[in-house]
Backbone bond lengths (Angstrom), bond angles and torsions (degrees), N, CA, C in turn:
res aa  C-N    CA-C-N  psi(-1)  N-CA   C-N-CA  omega(-1)  CA-C   N-CA-C  phi
1 M - - - 1.430 - - 1.559 109.36 -
2 T 1.422 123.19 -19.23 1.278 123.49 177.86 1.550 120.03 -69.86
3 Q 1.448 108.88 -10.09 1.463 110.79 173.58 1.375 125.37 -80.92
4 I 1.315 112.03 -9.22 1.536 120.33 172.18 1.508 111.72 -50.47
5 D 1.411 120.73 126.59 1.396 121.83 -179.66 1.492 112.98 -109.95
6 V 1.227 114.89 -24.60 1.564 121.87 -177.83 1.542 108.26 -126.50
7 L 1.376 121.10 130.15 1.306 124.38 178.50 1.508 108.55 -135.44
8 E 1.165 122.72 123.41 1.506 129.08 -177.65 1.486 103.31 -124.60
9 M 1.381 110.31 117.23 1.460 125.57 175.57 1.500 111.41 -119.53
10 D 1.315 115.39 43.39 1.522 117.45 -176.75 1.536 110.29 -76.25
11 N 1.262 115.62 154.12 1.528 121.36 170.03 1.554 112.27 56.89
12 M 1.269 121.84 31.97 1.445 125.17 -176.26 1.500 112.21 -105.03
13 R 1.319 116.90 5.33 1.552 117.19 -177.82 1.438 117.97 62.37
14 L 1.280 115.86 22.58 1.423 125.41 178.58 1.484 117.38 -60.51
15 A 1.335 122.57 125.06 1.377 120.95 175.79 1.572 115.53 -90.18
16 E 1.382 113.46 -22.90 1.348 117.02 178.73 1.649 108.20 -151.90
17 I 1.315 113.98 165.67 1.444 119.93 -178.26 1.586 104.68 -103.16
18 P 1.372 114.93 120.86 1.557 118.59 -176.18 1.444 111.57 -63.55
19 D 1.291 120.18 136.31 1.426 127.57 176.22 1.503 107.88 -59.52
20 S 1.221 124.58 -20.96 1.496 124.41 -174.27 1.350 112.32 -70.31
21 L 1.466 119.72 -7.20 1.495 124.12 -178.35 1.554 110.46 -71.36
22 V 1.413 115.86 -13.08 1.515 116.65 178.36 1.456 111.06 -63.33
23 A 1.421 120.23 -22.31 1.359 127.56 -174.67 1.553 107.09 -67.54
24 L 1.286 115.91 -20.71 1.682 121.22 175.26 1.360 105.43 -79.18
25 S 1.267 122.05 62.80 1.511 122.10 174.83 1.431 120.84 -51.32
26 C 1.405 121.69 -24.94 1.493 129.09 177.90 1.501 115.62 -86.97
27 L 1.263 115.76 -6.49 1.515 123.16 -170.15 1.532 109.81 -57.22
28 T 1.280 119.54 124.64 1.447 121.41 -178.28 1.637 110.99 -114.12
29 R 1.238 112.07 -18.42 1.547 122.10 -175.89 1.569 106.54 -136.56
30 L 1.367 115.43 125.20 1.404 123.32 178.79 1.446 106.29 -131.55
31 S 1.363 125.59 115.14 1.326 127.40 175.10 1.526 114.87 -120.59
32 C 1.307 116.61 122.01 1.508 121.70 -176.43 1.508 106.30 -134.66
33 C 1.323 113.54 56.37 1.553 121.15 -179.76 1.519 114.05 -77.07
34 N 1.267 117.79 149.79 1.499 116.68 165.51 1.525 110.15 63.64
35 N 1.264 111.73 50.81 1.486 118.38 177.33 1.541 110.21 -124.72
36 A 1.313 116.73 -153.06 1.529 122.97 169.69 1.603 114.76 -126.13
37 I 1.281 106.89 37.01 1.527 110.29 -171.18 1.599 105.25 -77.60
38 K 1.284 114.25 138.24 1.466 119.95 -179.02 1.511 114.13 -105.83
39 H 1.210 114.89 -18.47 1.488 120.32 -174.54 1.577 107.15 -156.40
40 L 1.533 110.69 142.24 1.331 112.13 174.21 1.531 105.87 -93.17
41 P 1.434 119.93 130.93 1.398 121.00 178.87 1.456 118.65 -67.34
42 I 1.336 114.16 146.96 1.513 118.60 177.67 1.543 114.23 -50.07
43 S 1.442 109.60 -31.54 1.381 119.26 -168.77 1.569 111.60 -67.36
44 I 1.275 120.10 -18.43 1.537 127.45 169.17 1.543 110.00 -47.96
45 A 1.391 111.73 -42.97 1.386 119.64 -176.31 1.550 112.32 -49.43
46 Q 1.361 118.38 -28.30 1.430 121.51 -172.73 1.445 110.58 -84.48
47 L 1.438 118.30 1.40 1.530 122.46 174.58 1.423 111.83 -93.79
48 T 1.361 110.43 70.40 1.472 112.91 -161.58 1.583 110.87 -76.56
49 C 1.396 119.05 -7.91 1.431 120.48 178.46 1.608 109.29 -86.02
50 L 1.297 116.73 -2.60 1.556 118.60 179.60 1.515 112.37 -53.08
51 T 1.212 119.18 125.91 1.564 121.50 166.78 1.598 108.53 -109.09
52 E 1.229 116.82 -24.39 1.569 119.96 179.39 1.534 109.80 -133.28
53 L 1.364 110.43 135.77 1.367 116.18 -175.54 1.618 105.41 -145.92
54 E 1.401 111.27 114.27 1.466 116.81 -173.21 1.466 111.84 -123.28
55 F 1.389 114.55 125.29 1.454 119.83 -177.93 1.539 111.00 -139.07
56 D 1.355 115.49 35.20 1.443 114.10 -176.69 1.401 114.34 -75.70
57 H 1.262 118.76 161.76 1.456 130.48 -173.51 1.618 113.54 47.45
58 N 1.276 104.14 63.38 1.601 116.21 176.67 1.573 110.44 -129.07
59 G 1.205 120.55 -148.73 1.460 124.16 170.55 1.482 114.21 -129.82
60 V 1.352 113.98 26.98 1.528 122.55 177.13 1.476 110.59 -58.72
61 G 1.306 112.43 123.75 1.456 114.17 -176.07 1.564 110.69 -109.27
62 A 1.276 123.75 -11.95 1.427 124.83 173.83 1.403 115.67 -160.16
63 L 1.327 118.00 154.87 1.498 121.61 176.43 1.524 103.89 -104.07
64 L 1.350 119.78 136.69 1.375 124.89 -173.71 1.596 110.74 -87.13
65 P 1.263 112.78 151.62 1.561 114.61 176.12 1.423 115.97 -60.90
66 E 1.365 115.26 -27.38 1.477 120.48 -179.12 1.473 111.81 -65.95
67 H 1.252 115.20 -17.35 1.593 117.13 -177.20 1.476 112.66 -76.53
68 H 1.366 118.36 -6.82 1.466 125.24 -176.88 1.537 112.80 -66.66
69 V 1.295 113.02 -15.31 1.534 115.20 -176.64 1.588 109.27 -91.37
70 L 1.354 117.30 12.62 1.435 119.51 162.44 1.473 112.78 -84.68
71 T 1.322 115.85 75.19 1.417 119.79 -169.28 1.623 110.89 -79.45
72 R 1.289 120.95 -18.55 1.332 120.62 170.91 1.569 120.24 -81.30
73 L 1.250 116.88 -7.33 1.458 127.18 -179.17 1.480 105.50 -62.66
74 N 1.354 115.38 124.86 1.392 122.19 174.75 1.570 112.00 -126.18
75 W 1.258 114.48 -0.08 1.436 123.19 175.56 1.487 111.54 -143.45
76 L 1.401 113.56 118.00 1.392 119.89 176.89 1.528 108.69 -126.60
77 N 1.277 120.80 121.28 1.387 120.65 -178.99 1.573 109.98 -127.72
78 V 1.537 106.19 111.91 1.523 111.61 -178.52 1.520 105.62 -130.54
79 F 1.315 116.80 37.02 1.437 124.54 -178.74 1.491 103.89 -63.32
80 A 1.329 110.70 151.04 1.489 115.96 174.14 1.573 117.65 62.50
81 N 1.360 112.09 35.60 1.403 120.45 176.82 1.590 110.23 -125.02
82 P 1.262 118.81 146.71 1.545 116.24 179.33 1.474 113.41 -78.35
83 I 1.256 119.68 55.17 1.518 119.73 178.39 1.436 112.78 -70.03
84 K 1.428 114.96 129.14 1.337 119.65 175.68 1.440 115.54 -96.47
85 T 1.355 123.76 140.41 1.417 121.53 -174.39 1.631 108.13 -101.72
């Protein structure tokens, strides 16, 4: 299961991202668009191979400082979220 590199969980009515995703150590793209996610879990920071992260059209209110370790990330889509600066 750790060999999955792309995971798309769009339009699944998710309220949160399961912490068990950290087992997908080769994940390069994670898309969770059009759900009901309110926050991005700190555990996402363990997915250090991520190059694309998409969470548009959710309820995400903030990006956490712990997410800065995603140094390979070259695409971050958080469009249409109530992120406060």
